[in-house]
Biotite code that builds the C-alpha atoms (Angstrom):
import biotite.structure as struc

atoms = struc.array([
    struc.Atom([85.802, 74.364, 111.613], chain_id="A", res_id=1, res_name="MET", atom_name="CA", element="C"),
    struc.Atom([89.420, 74.363, 110.399], chain_id="A", res_id=2, res_name="ALA", atom_name="CA", element="C"),
    struc.Atom([88.701, 76.927, 107.669], chain_id="A", res_id=3, res_name="ASN", atom_name="CA", element="C"),
    struc.Atom([86.714, 79.396, 109.799], chain_id="A", res_id=4, res_name="ARG", atom_name="CA", element="C"),
    struc.Atom([87.574, 83.070, 109.467], chain_id="A", res_id=5, res_name="VAL", atom_name="CA", element="C"),
    struc.Atom([89.405, 84.358, 112.526], chain_id="A", res_id=6, res_name="LYS", atom_name="CA", element="C"),
    struc.Atom([89.825, 87.968, 113.579], chain_id="A", res_id=7, res_name="CYS", atom_name="CA", element="C"),
    struc.Atom([92.196, 89.355, 116.229], chain_id="A", res_id=8, res_name="VAL", atom_name="CA", element="C"),
    struc.Atom([91.832, 92.884, 117.577], chain_id="A", res_id=9, res_name="THR", atom_name="CA", element="C"),
    struc.Atom([94.146, 94.077, 120.316], chain_id="A", res_id=10, res_name="GLY", atom_name="CA", element="C"),
    struc.Atom([94.124, 97.287, 122.330], chain_id="A", res_id=11, res_name="ASP", atom_name="CA", element="C"),
    struc.Atom([97.666, 98.063, 123.391], chain_id="A", res_id=12, res_name="THR", atom_name="CA", element="C"),
    struc.Atom([99.320, 100.974, 125.175], chain_id="A", res_id=13, res_name="PRO", atom_name="CA", element="C"),
    struc.Atom([100.619, 103.651, 122.820], chain_id="A", res_id=14, res_name="CYS", atom_name="CA", element="C"),
    struc.Atom([103.782, 103.891, 124.934], chain_id="A", res_id=15, res_name="HIS", atom_name="CA", element="C"),
    struc.Atom([105.623, 101.349, 127.051], chain_id="A", res_id=16, res_name="PHE", atom_name="CA", element="C"),
    struc.Atom([107.116, 101.521, 130.553], chain_id="A", res_id=17, res_name="GLU", atom_name="CA", element="C"),
    struc.Atom([110.152, 99.503, 129.480], chain_id="A", res_id=18, res_name="ASP", atom_name="CA", element="C"),
    struc.Atom([110.930, 101.836, 126.556], chain_id="A", res_id=19, res_name="ALA", atom_name="CA", element="C"),
    struc.Atom([111.898, 105.287, 127.879], chain_id="A", res_id=20, res_name="PRO", atom_name="CA", element="C"),
    struc.Atom([111.522, 108.040, 125.328], chain_id="A", res_id=21, res_name="GLY", atom_name="CA", element="C"),
    struc.Atom([108.744, 106.330, 123.377], chain_id="A", res_id=22, res_name="LEU", atom_name="CA", element="C"),
    struc.Atom([105.934, 108.725, 124.161], chain_id="A", res_id=23, res_name="ARG", atom_name="CA", element="C"),
    struc.Atom([104.211, 109.129, 120.812], chain_id="A", res_id=24, res_name="THR", atom_name="CA", element="C"),
    struc.Atom([102.181, 106.618, 118.878], chain_id="A", res_id=25, res_name="GLU", atom_name="CA", element="C"),
    struc.Atom([104.475, 106.783, 115.845], chain_id="A", res_id=26, res_name="ASN", atom_name="CA", element="C"),
    struc.Atom([107.571, 106.088, 117.949], chain_id="A", res_id=27, res_name="ASN", atom_name="CA", element="C"),
    struc.Atom([105.841, 103.278, 119.829], chain_id="A", res_id=28, res_name="ALA", atom_name="CA", element="C"),
    struc.Atom([104.640, 101.300, 116.791], chain_id="A", res_id=29, res_name="LYS", atom_name="CA", element="C"),
    struc.Atom([108.021, 99.780, 115.844], chain_id="A", res_id=30, res_name="PRO", atom_name="CA", element="C"),
    struc.Atom([108.543, 98.932, 119.513], chain_id="A", res_id=31, res_name="HIS", atom_name="CA", element="C"),
    struc.Atom([105.150, 97.183, 119.584], chain_id="A", res_id=32, res_name="LEU", atom_name="CA", element="C"),
    struc.Atom([106.059, 94.993, 116.618], chain_id="A", res_id=33, res_name="TYR", atom_name="CA", element="C"),
    struc.Atom([109.407, 94.088, 118.224], chain_id="A", res_id=34, res_name="ASN", atom_name="CA", element="C"),
    struc.Atom([107.712, 93.361, 121.537], chain_id="A", res_id=35, res_name="LEU", atom_name="CA", element="C"),
    struc.Atom([105.170, 91.068, 119.856], chain_id="A", res_id=36, res_name="ILE", atom_name="CA", element="C"),
    struc.Atom([107.979, 89.328, 117.992], chain_id="A", res_id=37, res_name="LYS", atom_name="CA", element="C"),
    struc.Atom([110.046, 88.865, 121.152], chain_id="A", res_id=38, res_name="LYS", atom_name="CA", element="C"),
    struc.Atom([107.117, 87.515, 123.168], chain_id="A", res_id=39, res_name="LYS", atom_name="CA", element="C"),
    struc.Atom([105.814, 85.311, 120.344], chain_id="A", res_id=40, res_name="SER", atom_name="CA", element="C"),
    struc.Atom([108.922, 83.520, 119.127], chain_id="A", res_id=41, res_name="THR", atom_name="CA", element="C"),
    struc.Atom([108.417, 80.584, 121.460], chain_id="A", res_id=42, res_name="ARG", atom_name="CA", element="C"),
    struc.Atom([104.785, 80.127, 120.483], chain_id="A", res_id=43, res_name="HIS", atom_name="CA", element="C"),
    struc.Atom([104.438, 81.077, 116.829], chain_id="A", res_id=44, res_name="LEU", atom_name="CA", element="C"),
    struc.Atom([106.225, 80.663, 113.539], chain_id="A", res_id=45, res_name="ARG", atom_name="CA", element="C"),
    struc.Atom([106.821, 84.253, 112.613], chain_id="A", res_id=46, res_name="ILE", atom_name="CA", element="C"),
    struc.Atom([108.232, 86.408, 109.844], chain_id="A", res_id=47, res_name="ALA", atom_name="CA", element="C"),
    struc.Atom([111.963, 87.174, 109.602], chain_id="A", res_id=48, res_name="PRO", atom_name="CA", element="C"),
    struc.Atom([113.141, 90.038, 111.863], chain_id="A", res_id=49, res_name="PRO", atom_name="CA", element="C"),
    struc.Atom([113.759, 92.355, 108.909], chain_id="A", res_id=50, res_name="SER", atom_name="CA", element="C"),
    struc.Atom([110.011, 92.640, 108.316], chain_id="A", res_id=51, res_name="SER", atom_name="CA", element="C"),
    struc.Atom([109.257, 93.850, 111.845], chain_id="A", res_id=52, res_name="TRP", atom_name="CA", element="C"),
    struc.Atom([109.911, 97.529, 111.155], chain_id="A", res_id=53, res_name="SER", atom_name="CA", element="C"),
    struc.Atom([106.489, 98.355, 109.738], chain_id="A", res_id=54, res_name="SER", atom_name="CA", element="C"),
    struc.Atom([102.890, 97.198, 109.497], chain_id="A", res_id=55, res_name="ALA", atom_name="CA", element="C"),
    struc.Atom([104.121, 94.648, 106.947], chain_id="A", res_id=56, res_name="GLU", atom_name="CA", element="C"),
    struc.Atom([105.148, 92.674, 110.033], chain_id="A", res_id=57, res_name="ALA", atom_name="CA", element="C"),
    struc.Atom([101.544, 91.575, 110.493], chain_id="A", res_id=58, res_name="TYR", atom_name="CA", element="C"),
    struc.Atom([101.461, 90.431, 106.890], chain_id="A", res_id=59, res_name="GLY", atom_name="CA", element="C"),
    struc.Atom([104.605, 88.389, 107.489], chain_id="A", res_id=60, res_name="GLY", atom_name="CA", element="C"),
    struc.Atom([102.965, 86.668, 110.430], chain_id="A", res_id=61, res_name="ILE", atom_name="CA", element="C"),
    struc.Atom([99.779, 85.980, 108.482], chain_id="A", res_id=62, res_name="ALA", atom_name="CA", element="C"),
    struc.Atom([101.682, 84.524, 105.529], chain_id="A", res_id=63, res_name="ARG", atom_name="CA", element="C"),
    struc.Atom([103.652, 82.277, 107.903], chain_id="A", res_id=64, res_name="GLU", atom_name="CA", element="C"),
    struc.Atom([100.356, 80.930, 109.247], chain_id="A", res_id=65, res_name="TRP", atom_name="CA", element="C"),
    struc.Atom([98.765, 80.508, 105.833], chain_id="A", res_id=66, res_name="ASP", atom_name="CA", element="C"),
    struc.Atom([100.573, 81.622, 102.637], chain_id="A", res_id=67, res_name="PRO", atom_name="CA", element="C"),
    struc.Atom([97.251, 81.858, 100.762], chain_id="A", res_id=68, res_name="SER", atom_name="CA", element="C"),
    struc.Atom([96.318, 84.879, 102.922], chain_id="A", res_id=69, res_name="VAL", atom_name="CA", element="C"),
    struc.Atom([98.476, 87.163, 100.756], chain_id="A", res_id=70, res_name="GLY", atom_name="CA", element="C"),
    struc.Atom([97.682, 90.792, 101.538], chain_id="A", res_id=71, res_name="ASN", atom_name="CA", element="C"),
    struc.Atom([94.278, 89.931, 103.029], chain_id="A", res_id=72, res_name="GLN", atom_name="CA", element="C"),
    struc.Atom([95.864, 89.728, 106.516], chain_id="A", res_id=73, res_name="TRP", atom_name="CA", element="C"),
    struc.Atom([94.846, 93.340, 107.135], chain_id="A", res_id=74, res_name="ILE", atom_name="CA", element="C"),
    struc.Atom([91.198, 92.188, 107.329], chain_id="A", res_id=75, res_name="ASN", atom_name="CA", element="C"),
    struc.Atom([91.962, 89.882, 110.264], chain_id="A", res_id=76, res_name="TYR", atom_name="CA", element="C"),
    struc.Atom([94.649, 91.437, 112.497], chain_id="A", res_id=77, res_name="ILE", atom_name="CA", element="C"),
    struc.Atom([94.575, 94.899, 114.037], chain_id="A", res_id=78, res_name="SER", atom_name="CA", element="C"),
    struc.Atom([96.181, 96.556, 117.041], chain_id="A", res_id=79, res_name="PHE", atom_name="CA", element="C"),
    struc.Atom([94.749, 99.797, 118.366], chain_id="A", res_id=80, res_name="CYS", atom_name="CA", element="C"),
    struc.Atom([95.444, 102.329, 121.076], chain_id="A", res_id=81, res_name="GLY", atom_name="CA", element="C"),
    struc.Atom([92.698, 104.111, 122.970], chain_id="A", res_id=82, res_name="LEU", atom_name="CA", element="C"),
    struc.Atom([92.425, 107.876, 123.381], chain_id="A", res_id=83, res_name="ARG", atom_name="CA", element="C"),
    struc.Atom([89.980, 110.192, 125.059], chain_id="A", res_id=84, res_name="ASN", atom_name="CA", element="C"),
    struc.Atom([89.284, 113.703, 123.824], chain_id="A", res_id=85, res_name="TYR", atom_name="CA", element="C"),
    struc.Atom([87.486, 116.830, 125.003], chain_id="A", res_id=86, res_name="ALA", atom_name="CA", element="C"),
    struc.Atom([87.370, 120.576, 124.610], chain_id="A", res_id=87, res_name="GLU", atom_name="CA", element="C"),
    struc.Atom([89.199, 122.609, 127.266], chain_id="A", res_id=88, res_name="LEU", atom_name="CA", element="C"),
    struc.Atom([89.105, 126.407, 127.228], chain_id="A", res_id=89, res_name="GLU", atom_name="CA", element="C"),
    struc.Atom([88.087, 126.410, 123.567], chain_id="A", res_id=90, res_name="GLY", atom_name="CA", element="C"),
    struc.Atom([90.854, 124.017, 122.476], chain_id="A", res_id=91, res_name="LYS", atom_name="CA", element="C"),
    struc.Atom([90.614, 120.355, 121.606], chain_id="A", res_id=92, res_name="LEU", atom_name="CA", element="C"),
    struc.Atom([92.782, 118.144, 123.802], chain_id="A", res_id=93, res_name="ILE", atom_name="CA", element="C"),
    struc.Atom([93.479, 114.421, 123.721], chain_id="A", res_id=94, res_name="THR", atom_name="CA", element="C"),
    struc.Atom([94.970, 111.951, 126.183], chain_id="A", res_id=95, res_name="GLU", atom_name="CA", element="C"),
    struc.Atom([96.120, 108.364, 125.888], chain_id="A", res_id=96, res_name="LEU", atom_name="CA", element="C"),
    struc.Atom([94.180, 105.738, 127.807], chain_id="A", res_id=97, res_name="ILE", atom_name="CA", element="C"),
    struc.Atom([96.477, 103.132, 129.338], chain_id="A", res_id=98, res_name="TYR", atom_name="CA", element="C"),
    struc.Atom([94.693, 99.771, 129.280], chain_id="A", res_id=99, res_name="VAL", atom_name="CA", element="C"),
    struc.Atom([95.829, 97.450, 132.079], chain_id="A", res_id=100, res_name="HIS", atom_name="CA", element="C"),
    struc.Atom([92.776, 95.202, 132.166], chain_id="A", res_id=101, res_name="SER", atom_name="CA", element="C"),
    struc.Atom([92.708, 92.202, 129.885], chain_id="A", res_id=102, res_name="LYS", atom_name="CA", element="C"),
    struc.Atom([89.711, 91.018, 127.904], chain_id="A", res_id=103, res_name="LEU", atom_name="CA", element="C"),
    struc.Atom([89.392, 88.006, 125.648], chain_id="A", res_id=104, res_name="LEU", atom_name="CA", element="C"),
    struc.Atom([86.105, 87.169, 123.927], chain_id="A", res_id=105, res_name="ILE", atom_name="CA", element="C"),
    struc.Atom([86.224, 83.894, 122.022], chain_id="A", res_id=106, res_name="ALA", atom_name="CA", element="C"),
    struc.Atom([83.533, 83.040, 119.471], chain_id="A", res_id=107, res_name="ASP", atom_name="CA", element="C"),
    struc.Atom([80.966, 85.123, 121.400], chain_id="A", res_id=108, res_name="ASP", atom_name="CA", element="C"),
    struc.Atom([80.749, 82.268, 123.919], chain_id="A", res_id=109, res_name="ASN", atom_name="CA", element="C"),
    struc.Atom([83.612, 82.517, 126.405], chain_id="A", res_id=110, res_name="THR", atom_name="CA", element="C"),
    struc.Atom([84.899, 85.680, 128.102], chain_id="A", res_id=111, res_name="VAL", atom_name="CA", element="C"),
    struc.Atom([88.047, 86.155, 130.180], chain_id="A", res_id=112, res_name="ILE", atom_name="CA", element="C"),
    struc.Atom([88.195, 89.552, 131.873], chain_id="A", res_id=113, res_name="ILE", atom_name="CA", element="C"),
    struc.Atom([90.386, 90.925, 134.645], chain_id="A", res_id=114, res_name="GLY", atom_name="CA", element="C"),
    struc.Atom([93.821, 92.284, 135.414], chain_id="A", res_id=115, res_name="SER", atom_name="CA", element="C"),
    struc.Atom([95.713, 88.985, 135.219], chain_id="A", res_id=116, res_name="ALA", atom_name="CA", element="C"),
    struc.Atom([97.812, 88.468, 132.118], chain_id="A", res_id=117, res_name="ASN", atom_name="CA", element="C"),
    struc.Atom([96.452, 85.851, 129.746], chain_id="A", res_id=118, res_name="ILE", atom_name="CA", element="C"),
    struc.Atom([99.177, 83.271, 130.378], chain_id="A", res_id=119, res_name="ASN", atom_name="CA", element="C"),
    struc.Atom([99.658, 80.266, 132.675], chain_id="A", res_id=120, res_name="ASP", atom_name="CA", element="C"),
    struc.Atom([101.732, 82.219, 135.205], chain_id="A", res_id=121, res_name="ARG", atom_name="CA", element="C"),
    struc.Atom([98.871, 84.613, 135.919], chain_id="A", res_id=122, res_name="SER", atom_name="CA", element="C"),
    struc.Atom([95.871, 82.388, 135.251], chain_id="A", res_id=123, res_name="MET", atom_name="CA", element="C"),
    struc.Atom([96.875, 79.439, 137.472], chain_id="A", res_id=124, res_name="LEU", atom_name="CA", element="C"),
    struc.Atom([96.659, 81.667, 140.564], chain_id="A", res_id=125, res_name="GLY", atom_name="CA", element="C"),
    struc.Atom([99.924, 80.581, 142.207], chain_id="A", res_id=126, res_name="LYS", atom_name="CA", element="C"),
    struc.Atom([102.204, 83.568, 141.480], chain_id="A", res_id=127, res_name="ARG", atom_name="CA", element="C"),
    struc.Atom([100.771, 86.914, 140.434], chain_id="A", res_id=128, res_name="ASP", atom_name="CA", element="C"),
    struc.Atom([98.365, 88.754, 142.721], chain_id="A", res_id=129, res_name="SER", atom_name="CA", element="C"),
    struc.Atom([96.053, 89.724, 139.877], chain_id="A", res_id=130, res_name="GLU", atom_name="CA", element="C"),
    struc.Atom([92.619, 88.304, 139.171], chain_id="A", res_id=131, res_name="VAL", atom_name="CA", element="C"),
    struc.Atom([90.549, 87.290, 136.194], chain_id="A", res_id=132, res_name="ALA", atom_name="CA", element="C"),
    struc.Atom([87.117, 85.788, 135.720], chain_id="A", res_id=133, res_name="VAL", atom_name="CA", element="C"),
    struc.Atom([86.245, 83.198, 133.090], chain_id="A", res_id=134, res_name="ILE", atom_name="CA", element="C"),
    struc.Atom([82.620, 83.335, 131.946], chain_id="A", res_id=135, res_name="VAL", atom_name="CA", element="C"),
    struc.Atom([81.306, 80.469, 129.844], chain_id="A", res_id=136, res_name="GLU", atom_name="CA", element="C"),
    struc.Atom([78.008, 81.800, 128.573], chain_id="A", res_id=137, res_name="ASP", atom_name="CA", element="C"),
    struc.Atom([75.014, 79.466, 128.844], chain_id="A", res_id=138, res_name="THR", atom_name="CA", element="C"),
    struc.Atom([72.272, 81.896, 127.758], chain_id="A", res_id=139, res_name="ASP", atom_name="CA", element="C"),
    struc.Atom([72.502, 81.178, 124.029], chain_id="A", res_id=140, res_name="MET", atom_name="CA", element="C"),
    struc.Atom([70.896, 83.267, 121.282], chain_id="A", res_id=141, res_name="ILE", atom_name="CA", element="C"),
    struc.Atom([70.854, 82.894, 117.476], chain_id="A", res_id=142, res_name="PRO", atom_name="CA", element="C"),
    struc.Atom([73.498, 84.807, 115.534], chain_id="A", res_id=143, res_name="SER", atom_name="CA", element="C"),
    struc.Atom([75.521, 84.748, 112.320], chain_id="A", res_id=144, res_name="VAL", atom_name="CA", element="C"),
    struc.Atom([79.316, 84.504, 112.245], chain_id="A", res_id=145, res_name="MET", atom_name="CA", element="C"),
    struc.Atom([81.286, 84.323, 109.000], chain_id="A", res_id=146, res_name="ASP", atom_name="CA", element="C"),
    struc.Atom([77.990, 83.841, 107.133], chain_id="A", res_id=147, res_name="GLY", atom_name="CA", element="C"),
    struc.Atom([77.055, 80.802, 109.216], chain_id="A", res_id=148, res_name="GLU", atom_name="CA", element="C"),
    struc.Atom([74.015, 80.540, 111.534], chain_id="A", res_id=149, res_name="ASP", atom_name="CA", element="C"),
    struc.Atom([74.985, 79.516, 115.049], chain_id="A", res_id=150, res_name="LEU", atom_name="CA", element="C"),
    struc.Atom([74.177, 80.020, 118.723], chain_id="A", res_id=151, res_name="LYS", atom_name="CA", element="C"),
    struc.Atom([76.297, 82.482, 120.710], chain_id="A", res_id=152, res_name="VAL", atom_name="CA", element="C"),
    struc.Atom([76.298, 83.620, 124.311], chain_id="A", res_id=153, res_name="GLY", atom_name="CA", element="C"),
    struc.Atom([74.084, 86.618, 125.056], chain_id="A", res_id=154, res_name="ARG", atom_name="CA", element="C"),
    struc.Atom([76.568, 88.188, 127.519], chain_id="A", res_id=155, res_name="PHE", atom_name="CA", element="C"),
    struc.Atom([79.672, 87.534, 125.400], chain_id="A", res_id=156, res_name="ALA", atom_name="CA", element="C"),
    struc.Atom([78.124, 88.964, 122.241], chain_id="A", res_id=157, res_name="GLN", atom_name="CA", element="C"),
    struc.Atom([76.656, 91.957, 124.066], chain_id="A", res_id=158, res_name="SER", atom_name="CA", element="C"),
    struc.Atom([80.025, 92.755, 125.675], chain_id="A", res_id=159, res_name="LEU", atom_name="CA", element="C"),
    struc.Atom([81.869, 92.536, 122.345], chain_id="A", res_id=160, res_name="ARG", atom_name="CA", element="C"),
    struc.Atom([79.331, 94.745, 120.583], chain_id="A", res_id=161, res_name="LEU", atom_name="CA", element="C"),
    struc.Atom([79.373, 97.320, 123.404], chain_id="A", res_id=162, res_name="GLN", atom_name="CA", element="C"),
    struc.Atom([83.184, 97.467, 123.407], chain_id="A", res_id=163, res_name="CYS", atom_name="CA", element="C"),
    struc.Atom([83.366, 97.970, 119.653], chain_id="A", res_id=164, res_name="PHE", atom_name="CA", element="C"),
    struc.Atom([80.503, 100.483, 119.658], chain_id="A", res_id=165, res_name="ARG", atom_name="CA", element="C"),
    struc.Atom([82.062, 102.531, 122.471], chain_id="A", res_id=166, res_name="TYR", atom_name="CA", element="C"),
    struc.Atom([85.644, 102.456, 121.180], chain_id="A", res_id=167, res_name="HIS", atom_name="CA", element="C"),
    struc.Atom([84.989, 102.777, 117.436], chain_id="A", res_id=168, res_name="SER", atom_name="CA", element="C"),
])
């Protein structure tokens, strides 16, 4: 279990309320890295601040976790922003989708979904007025993960596949 492949995919806003003037994806990316760094310093060993100005920041984090990762980190960590698009009066238009809901799918078995932040302050139910539901799947089906046969939850796997299919 200790050497299992892990993959993290995050959907994040392309602009941030606490960063006036950052209204394009390219301007928001450095802010995202700095925000992750600021929020993570108490919980993770992370790369030096100088590496947080580009996508190399993720590589710095990965190498802190496991130096043998090298440049393979890009296969395991990705952050994305969602957009919608359509044709209006003969012109293509696009709009950002601001994602407020939170979704965590762990090992295709456990799902946390709701508006509460995924932290103790929100999840303990004593402070924030947001909600989240934890689903521990019991309807198990055969699957393969990282080349290994195992049982996964039908709902959790179906939700993950639908999300990736819809947003890919």
